[in-house]
N, C-alpha and C positions, 0 to 999 in steps of 0.2 A: 389378782387376789382371788382366792377360792370363795365360792359362795357358801354362806353359812345358813344353817336352819334357824328357824325362829327360836327353838330351844337353845341352840348354841349362843344366839344373840342375847337371850335372857341370862344365860350363865356368864357370859362376858360382863354384862352389866353388874351382876351380883359380885363378881370378883374385883370390881373397881374400888370398893370402899376400903378393904384391908390394904391394898396397894397405895391408895391415896393417903391413908393414915400414916404409913411409913414415909411416903414422900414428904409429908408435912414435917417430919422430924429432920429430913435432909435439907429441906427448904425448896420451895417451888422454883426458885431462880437457879438452883443447882443443875448444871448440865449433866447428862448421863455420863459423859466422858470424865467428869470430875469425881464420880463415885468410885469407890474401891471395887475390886472384883467381888468381894464378899457382899457388898451392898447390892450390886447388880444381880448377883445370883439369888439373893434373898428376895428381891422384887419378882424375879422370874418364877422362882419356886412357889412363892405365895400366890401369884396369879394362876399358875397351873393347878395348884392344890385347891384353891377356892373355886376355880372353874370346874374341876372334877367333882367336888362336893355339890356344887349347884346343879350340875348335869345329873348327878345321882338322885338328887331330890326331885328335879323336874321330871325325870323319866319314871320315878317311882309313883308319881301322881298321874301319869298318863295311862290311858286305857289301851289295852292291846287291841289293834285294829281288826282282829279276826275272832 
């Protein structure tokens, strides 16, 4: 597994809530293989979009190191 930065880790954590909310509607006992293609794609797209937004916010708050 690739090493991730602290900022990436923070962005991953930020993307969990929207994905978890949707998983609650599917049911936590539901296996990934039981989801439709559309449901799986929605989860992935949501995670990626939320990650990007979180990274954008995190990096906008960072100081340029030079």
